[in-house]
C-alpha positions, -999 to 999 in steps of 0.1 A, spaced: -2 -2 0 13 34 -9 2 60 17 13 96 10 -2 129 28 10 161 18 -3 200 21 27 211 -6 15 207 -42 27 181 -59 43 176 -94 35 153 -121 61 123 -130 90 144 -153 104 127 -182 134 143 -203 144 128 -237 168 138 -261 166 129 -299 178 137 -337 145 145 -346 112 153 -327 83 147 -346 47 162 -334 16 145 -348 9 110 -354 -12 112 -384 -1 95 -417 25 126 -427 41 121 -390 39 84 -390 61 80 -426 81 112 -414 94 90 -380 98 52 -400 116 74 -428 140 93 -405 143 61 -383 154 39 -413 176 66 -421 196 62 -388 182 90 -368 167 87 -335 131 100 -336 106 108 -313 71 105 -324 42 122 -300 8 114 -309 -22 133 -287 -45 104 -299 -44 66 -286 -37 56 -321 -17 68 -352 -30 76 -386 -51 105 -381 -79 109 -402 -67 75 -416 -74 60 -381 -102 44 -364 -110 72 -347 -121 93 -379 -124 64 -409 -111 86 -440 -95 64 -469 -61 74 -478 -59 88 -510 -32 110 -533 -26 115 -568 -43 89 -577 -77 102 -572 -98 70 -569 -87 60 -606 -107 89 -615 -78 111 -634 -56 108 -660 -27 104 -633 -15 69 -643 11 49 -621 10 80 -596 6 63 -562 32 75 -539 61 55 -532 84 49 -504 70 41 -468 33 52 -475 33 26 -506 48 3 -481 17 7 -459 -7 9 -484 6 -25 -500 8 -39 -467 -28 -29 -455 -42 -45 -491 -24 -78 -481 -35 -77 -445 -67 -58 -446 -81 -56 -484 -115 -54 -467 -107 -20 -453 -113 -24 -418 -100 9 -400 -93 -9 -367 -66 -39 -386 -54 -3 -403 -47 11 -369 -29 -21 -356 -7 -22 -388 4 14 -382 12 4 -348 33 -23 -357 52 -7 -381 63 21 -360 70 1 -330 93 -25 -351 112 4 -354 142 7 -329 147 42 -334 114 54 -327 102 67 -291 64 66 -294 46 88 -272 6 84 -277 -20 104 -259 7 129 -254 -4 165 -264 24 194 -266 14 223 -250 46 245 -245 77 250 -269 110 264 -255 133 281 -275 171 286 -279 172 319 -292 143 339 -312 145 318 -343 151 283 -330 134 257 -311 151 238 -279 124 217 -269 87 210 -265 66 196 -236 38 177 -236 12 157 -210 1 121 -212 -33 121 -195 -32 82 -195 -1 82 -171 -1 117 -161 36 123 -173 49 154 -184 74 148 -214 101 173 -225 115 163 -260 147 182 -271 160 177 -307 183 200 -332 156 196 -355 117 199 -353 86 182 -376 55 198 -371 30 172 -386 2 181 -364 -21 192 -387 -28 224 -366 4 231 -363 9 233 -329 44 236 -325 45 261 -352 21 282 -337 37 285 -301 72 289 -318 61 320 -338 65 304 -372 47 326 -396 12 313 -408 -20 320 -426 -56 310 -424 -84 311 -448 -85 323 -485 -59 343 -503 -74 373 -530 -71 363 -563 -51 393 -566 -18 382 -543 -9 356 -563 -30 356 -594 -50 326 -589 -81 327 -611 -99 300 -588 -94 320 -554 -130 318 -539 -148 347 -528 -158 356 -494 -194 345 -501 -181 307 -509 -162 307 -480 -127 309 -461 -120 275 -450 -128 240 -457 -144 224 -426 -145 191 -406 -165 162 -415 -178 131 -391 -190 98 -402 -213 69 -392 -213 32 -398 -245 12 -398 -250 -27 -398 -276 -52 -403 -283 -74 -373 -308 -97 -390 -341 -86 -371 -358 -52 -368 -340 -24 -344 -361 0 -329 -341 38 -325 -348 66 -302 -325 96 -310 -308 120 -283 -320 156 -274 -296 169 -292 -304 155 -327 -312 175 -355 -350 175 -355 -355 191 -390 -331 182 -415 -350 192 -445 -325 222 -432 -301 207 -451 -300 214 -488 -291 175 -497 -311 159 -475 -327 142 -503 -293 123 -510 -288 103 -472 -297 68 -476 -298 39 -460 -271 24 -480 -244 51 -478 -218 53 -450 -182 62 -433 -162 86 -455 -185 81 -487 -205 109 -466 -177 132 -466 -201 158 -474 -213 160 -439 -190 188 -431 -192 220 -411 -172 249 -394 -156 267 -427 -172 301 -412 -155 296 -376 -120 290 -360 -114 258 -373 -90 248 -344 -108 268 -314 -140 261 -322 -135 224 -328 -156 213 -299 -186 237 -314 -182 222 -350 -179 186 -334 -216 192 -316 -230 204 -348 -222 174 -365 -233 151 -340 -266 170 -346 -262 162 -380 -255 124 -379 -279 118 -352 -306 137 -368 -302 118 -402 -302 87 -387 -332 92 -370 -349 102 -405 -337 69 -418 -348 49 -391 -385 69 -383 -395 90 -413 -409 54 -431 -392 64 -461 -365 36 -455 -380 4 -454 -346 -12 -459 -332 3 -428 -356 -17 -405 -326 -46 -395 -301 -14 -393 -285 -5 -362 -260 28 -357 -227 9 -353 -202 37 -348 -203 74 -348 -171 90 -350 -162 113 -319 -136 135 -332 -144 151 -364 -120 146 -394 -102 183 -399 -95 194 -434 -80 231 -431 -66 253 -403 -34 267 -402 -10 268 -431 27 279 -426 52 300 -447 79 289 -461 104 300 -483 82 291 -511 46 293 -518 30 266 -538 0 282 -562 -25 270 -583 -5 280 -612 22 257 -600 -7 223 -599 -25 235 -632 7 247 -654 27 216 -638 58 239 -631 95 227 -624 111 234 -593 152 228 -592 143 217 -557 117 192 -564 115 162 -538 80 154 -541 46 153 -561 9 158 -560 -20 150 -581 -52 152 -562 -72 176 -578 -77 214 -565 -109 206 -546 -124 233 -526 -156 230 -508 -183 256 -497 -180 269 -459 -210 265 -449 -205 226 -457 -236 206 -453 -260 235 -451 -246 253 -483 -270 255 -512 -236 252 -534 -224 216 -542 -202 197 -520 -170 204 -535 -154 221 -566 -127 196 -578 -105 206 -607 -77 185 -622 -46 190 -639 -36 172 -668 -7 153 -650 12 155 -617 29 183 -604 62 189 -583 61 199 -549 94 222 -539 115 215 -510 112 254 -498 77 246 -490 87 220 -462 99 244 -435 93 275 -420 107 306 -434 114 323 -400 123 295 -372 153 281 -384 148 242 -371 112 239 -379 103 215 -406 66 218 -417 48 186 -427 12 173 -439 -15 197 -446 6 224 -429 32 228 -461 37 263 -472 8 264 -503 -20 290 -508 -56 281 -500 -61 270 -534 -30 250 -537 -39 235 -505 -69 220 -521 -47 197 -538 -21 193 -516 -37 180 -482 -47 148 -489 -31 121 -469 -5 104 -494 4 136 -507 7 147 -469 26 115 -462 49 119 -491 63 156 -480 70 140 -444 91 112 -463 114 140 -479 113 157 -448 130 128 -429 157 125 -454 166 162 -453 165 159 -417 195 130 -417 215 153 -444 210 183 -419 224 162 -390 252 151 -413 262 182 -422 251 202 -388 226 224 -411 194 240 -408 167 229 -432 169 261 -455 208 255 -456 205 223 -476 196 250 -505 223 276 -496 249 248 -495 242 232 -526 233 197 -509 193 196 -529 211 172 -555 223 150 -528 183 151 -511 168 142 -545 195 114 -550 189 99 -515 151 102 -518 149 82 -554 172 57 -541 142 50 -512 117 47 -541 103 82 -540 96 94 -575 100 131 -581 88 141 -616 115 146 -641 141 133 -619 164 102 -625 185 84 -600 221 83 -608 236 62 -578 274 59 -582 276 38 -551 254 11 -567 276 -17 -580 250 -24 -604 259 6 -627 290 -7 -637 280 -42 -643 274 -62 -674 237 -71 -675 221 -102 -693 187 -125 -692 174 -151 -701 150 -133 -723 133 -98 -727 95 -92 -739 93 -82 -772 55 -72 -773 42 -81 -803 5 -92 -792 -19 -94 -765 -38 -127 -772 -75 -123 -771 -97 -146 -749 -129 -158 -765 -151 -150 -739 -136 -115 -730 -157 -97 -760 -175 -64 -745 -194 -36 -760 -181 -3 -768 -205 14 -744 -179 38 -738 -148 50 -760 -115 27 -748 -82 35 -754 -50 10 -751 -21 27 -737 10 18 -759 45 25 -753 60 33 -784 96 40 -796 111 68 -816 101 60 -852 69 51 -875 42 37 -853 36 1 -861 4 -12 -876 -17 -27 -853 -45 -56 -855 -76 -54 -838 -107 -75 -834 -143 -67 -833 -178 -79 -839 -212 -66 -850 -246 -78 -859 -250 -52 -882 -231 -31 -909 -215 -1 -892 -181 20 -890 -160 25 -863 -135 56 -855 -101 49 -847 -77 75 -831 -38 79 -825 -37 102 -796 -5 114 -775 -1 134 -746 8 171 -752 34 169 -723 59 144 -721 50 125 -684 17 132 -687 -10 103 -695 -39 129 -707 -44 119 -745 -50 152 -758 -33 156 -791 -52 135 -818 -26 131 -842 -40 107 -866 -80 90 -872 -88 63 -894 -127 53 -900 -133 15 -908 -162 -3 -921 -176 -29 -894 -195 -59 -912 -220 -81 -894 -201 -110 -873 -162 -109 -866 -140 -83 -880 -103 -81 -883 -91 -46 -885 -54 -35 -898 -48 -2 -882 -18 15 -904 -5 50 -893 17 73 -909 26 89 -875 62 92 -869 73 95 -831 101 115 -822 109 105 -787 97 74 -768 65 81 -751 31 65 -747 4 63 -776 -32 58 -769 -48 35 -797 -84 47 -790 -117 35 -805 -148 59 -800 -178 45 -789 -201 25 -808 -228 3 -788 -235 -17 -818 -195 -31 -821 -181 -52 -792 -143 -55 -788 -121 -90 -782 -98 -81 -752 -66 -102 -734 -64 -116 -702 -26 -111 -702 -18 -85 -680 14 -69 -683 38 -43 -666 33 -11 -681 2 -17 -703 -31 -3 -693 -65 4 -712 -83 32 -702 -123 44 -709 -140 79 -714 -163 72 -686 -172 88 -657 -164 88 -621 -186 113 -600 -166 107 -569 -140 128 -581 -159 153 -604 -154 132 -634 -180 138 -657 -157 123 -688 -146 157 -695 -134 187 -673 -151 219 -689 -146 250 -668 -175 273 -677 -157 306 -669 -123 313 -666 -108 301 -634 -75 292 -647 -79 254 -653 -76 234 -683 -106 217 -702 -96 180 -714 -110 144 -714 -108 121 -688 -93 84 -700 -94 62 -668 -88 23 -661 -114 -3 -647 -106 -14 -614 -98 -55 -617 -114 -78 -619 -123 -55 -653 -97 -33 -669 -82 -61 -694 -61 -47 -721 -75 -47 -757 -62 -75 -777 -42 -66 -802 -13 -76 -827 19 -56 -838 33 -57 -872 66 -50 -854 74 -60 -817 82 -31 -794 113 -38 -774 113 -11 -745 112 -40 -718 149 -48 -718 169 -56 -690 191 -23 -690 158 -7 -674 168 -23 -640 194 7 -638 178 36 -659 169 52 -626 132 53 -630 112 27 -608 78 30 -623 62 36 -657 65 72 -668 72 75 -704 81 41 -710 77 9 -688 110 13 -670 109 -24 -663 123 -55 -671 102 -78 -681 102 -113 -690 89 -130 -717 62 -156 -709 74 -183 -728 107 -185 -702 99 -210 -680 127 -201 -656 134 -162 -660 164 -149 -646 187 -118 -647 225 -123 -644 247 -94 -631 284 -95 -641 315 -78 -628 352 -84 -643 366 -87 -611 352 -96 -572 329 -74 -558 322 -72 -518 282 -66 -515 267 -62 -481 230 -55 -492 207 -56 -523 176 -36 -529 148 -51 -554 121 -29 -568 91 -47 -581 57 -42 -595 29 -36 -569 10 -16 -593 14 19 -589 -18 25 -605 -41 13 -579 -51 38 -552 -56 14 -525 -80 32 -509 -72 19 -473 -112 17 -456 -142 11 -464 -145 2 -501 -125 -34 -500 -104 -49 -529 -107 -82 -553 -73 -93 -543 -48 -87 -515 -16 -94 -539 -12 -74 -569 -11 -96 -601 21 -76 -616 42 -87 -585 72 -109 -582 61 -135 -555 95 -158 -550 125 -150 -562 161 -165 -554 197 -148 -555 227 -167 -565 265 -159 -563 289 -168 -592 295 -204 -581 255 -211 -580 254 -206 -544 220 -194 -531 223 -163 -507 188 -156 -503 154 -169 -512 121 -153 -510 85 -169 -511 53 -153 -515 65 -117 -514 38 -91 -519 58 -53 -511 70 -32 -539 106 -27 -522 128 -59 -510 157 -50 -494 179 -79 -486 208 -72 -458 233 -99 -455 247 -105 -420 283 -109 -437 294 -93 -468 293 -115 -500 322 -116 -523 313 -127 -560 320 -118 -595 282 -120 -607 246 -122 -589 219 -142 -605 184 -133 -597 159 -159 -605 122 -151 -608 94 -168 -610 61 -154 -634 35 -142 -612 7 -165 -633 6 -174 -666 -8 -147 -680 12 -124 -662 53 -118 -671 78 -115 -642 88 -76 -639 115 -59 -621 120 -21 -617 153 -22 -604 180 -39 -587 206 -21 -570 236 -36 -550 262 -19 -524 
């Protein structure tokens, strides 16, 4: 028994921690920053004011993680973010393809606590900052409500990933709230005061069918009359979770100080809506439904944005401006919401897409006036309009990974964040990011430390693409225009043969399209059109083009809509090949074509998007001249995903034992090998709610073996599903060659490897 009587004021337990990098905020941005930094060798303290990690992606809020892929509803192909955020998404697919948010919580916790360099403080809210001088943070202090302990964390570098920017605010970092005027940055989409200042919060609910009638009595605070919500007729018994993202409120209030007020208003709406669904008599299908879960903290969209040495603007996104200090990319639409949220007469959002992904410069990722403060997640230096795109979680996580590697370089050179630019170290940062799987548009990895860069390469086979054979039962009507993305080499476009069927005589219009900007996958340039006659029954159609390709890039063989015609498709799925459709996806304001009605500084263009598996088959075709773009040299070209070309070695499907051999003239000492496989960067992998048809991507190499020059097995893996495999040898290996034997993922999907690096 402990007995302690005292009239003195007691003090709480105090714990002092010293670390290399303090990360405040355990949302996806903070998690990816912390894991990346820890793997770079930094000691990290990760401080989270909630009992779980993930922020808006956690079970407390239950929003799906998205970024540049945008529900596969835009023209950003192979655009899912790489590095740690990719690892987390792929891991979640493998363990949790049904999208259970509680399981995703455990995945994040598992990944964080598996890193010995991370000290995790949950339920710890930072409330105080101490400073070394006027523009340098010395430490932060937080209180853990669960163990009644006060923690002080001192570090040379801090990263604010807290969403509301608590450290930035307390330290005096320059910030903004609310929308800028059109005049300040020349942004034509800047909203008027009538439209609003801030994006509000959202709060979701889940329902469950219990198999028997369930009665419902609402709490006293439930909204009595939901007809005060202009879109009340949109509520139904089927939608739940973040499909109801538009249950939003608070844009007219202070989205930090008034958060509790906003939460109560959202609770009123949610419980009022459920009362309407259960008791209005308009939803008999809801009789057996119970209210399984309601959020207790709202998901925040916008509060403070901090000022760096550069502010990202609408023009950076739409014009896809280039930056010498680019370290990440974004690709979500410019997605602004009316400040009145669910009570607004206006549409729930205005989403305007660019024609491709855009660069995010390093100068947006640190405070312009607090020397040792990185800013991450939705806090980065961007205008309100640009923030409409950068705010989404996968993008937020991606910039966090950039910060983590920058922090490592800062420590190595005893520098503050802004000095990486003045000291000419941005190239070093970019190279190290690329080596971790962080794709930066327009940049390729040149790693002189990689032993593969000086080796001679050979493979048992290389895919020569001359056919995508049809499968008899894969014949589908042309209810929408369809395009086959084909990687084209310099020179004349090869003659192609496709197969179609019709019951009547009609015609088919076929176009060859290209993207107006290299690296984009928006087929906005029609370079050639062929119209062919279609006869009853099966048609074998030869398409001869006169177009000359000046530089290797993706072409789009587009076949325009004709419901009287059916096309034959192939069940072969090959890395770097996709079919796309000019269809609609209302979830991301995609109605087949983006058509601004006024000059708001965005482009008009068509959307050509893939279909989700098990659909999304390639068009069956034959090529008069095979395309030779799947060579073994791709494994060291410095681009680890399809962009203008597949950028992968792909084996021939007829090769029963595909392998790559890496040879050196003299013996090499090898400590580690990195292998980059194809876990399908085109799949958005929404983390919750939706569910997915597979838990392993069809392109990824599952089984492989690494052998030395004597044929000894150095390493073998069965059942891989991840993009990056890092093989560390307990003792260095000495050899003149490495052979990597891989198995085809399936009989219709050949083995593919993006990169192999040895150190």
